C-alpha positions as a printed Julia matrix, in Angstrom:
78×3 Matrix{Float64}:
  16.93   -3.8    11.26
  14.31   -1.8    13.14
  13.23   -0.24    9.83
  12.37   -3.7     8.53
  10.3    -4.42   11.63
   8.47   -1.13   11.2
   7.95   -1.92    7.51
   6.58   -5.36    8.38
   4.24   -3.83   10.93
   3.0    -1.2     8.49
   2.56   -3.8     5.74
   0.56   -6.04    8.03
  -1.54   -3.13    9.24
  -2.34   -1.93    5.72
  -3.25   -5.47    4.66
  -5.4    -5.88    7.76
  -7.28   -2.62    7.11
  -7.79   -3.45    3.45
  -9.17   -6.89    4.24
 -11.26   -5.54    7.13
 -13.11   -3.23    4.76
 -13.51   -6.11    2.28
 -15.6    -7.94    4.92
 -13.78  -11.24    4.66
 -13.75  -13.77    7.46
 -11.1   -13.4    10.15
  -9.03  -16.39    9.05
  -8.5   -14.98    5.56
  -7.4   -11.56    6.76
  -5.19  -13.03    9.48
  -3.36  -15.15    6.92
  -3.13  -12.23    4.49
  -1.85   -9.87    7.19
   0.79  -12.41    8.21
   1.84  -12.93    4.59
   1.97   -9.16    4.07
   4.14   -8.72    7.16
   6.55  -11.44    6.08
   6.75  -10.09    2.54
   7.33   -6.51    3.67
  10.08   -7.76    5.98
  12.0    -9.7     3.33
  11.57   -7.6     0.17
  14.49   -5.23    0.97
  16.79   -8.24    1.37
  15.76   -9.69   -1.99
  15.95   -6.32   -3.74
  19.34   -5.62   -2.17
  20.66   -8.98   -3.38
  19.75   -8.19   -6.98
  21.12   -4.65   -6.79
  24.44   -5.87   -5.37
  24.74   -8.45   -8.16
  24.06   -5.73  -10.73
  26.75   -3.45   -9.28
  29.28   -6.3    -9.18
  28.58   -7.17  -12.82
  29.03   -3.54  -13.88
  32.27   -3.27  -11.93
  33.58   -6.48  -13.51
  32.66   -5.17  -16.97
  34.56   -1.93  -16.27
  37.6    -3.88  -15.07
  37.53   -6.1   -18.17
  37.26   -3.03  -20.43
  40.22   -1.4   -18.7
  42.31   -4.57  -18.98
  41.47   -4.87  -22.67
  42.42   -1.23  -23.2
  45.76   -1.66  -21.44
  46.56   -4.84  -23.36
  45.72   -3.13  -26.64
  47.93   -0.19  -25.64
  50.84   -2.51  -24.8
  50.44   -4.36  -28.09
  50.41   -1.06  -29.96
  53.78    0.0   -28.48
  55.5    -3.24  -29.49
């Protein structure tokens, strides 16, 4: 959890520095820094969700392949 807070802080800081050197008004960089912090906080959650779904789908495919193999083997012995 602390890693996400550090990531959010770093994301906001990088966004702030980038916008500071772009010479935009303070409202624009404050909004962008806040959006960058929120995005950098939540992206590992979103990425993790998709990776977990991918692993579950692969595991289900392996289970289905094994079941089909065993059924074919049982039918062959009959």
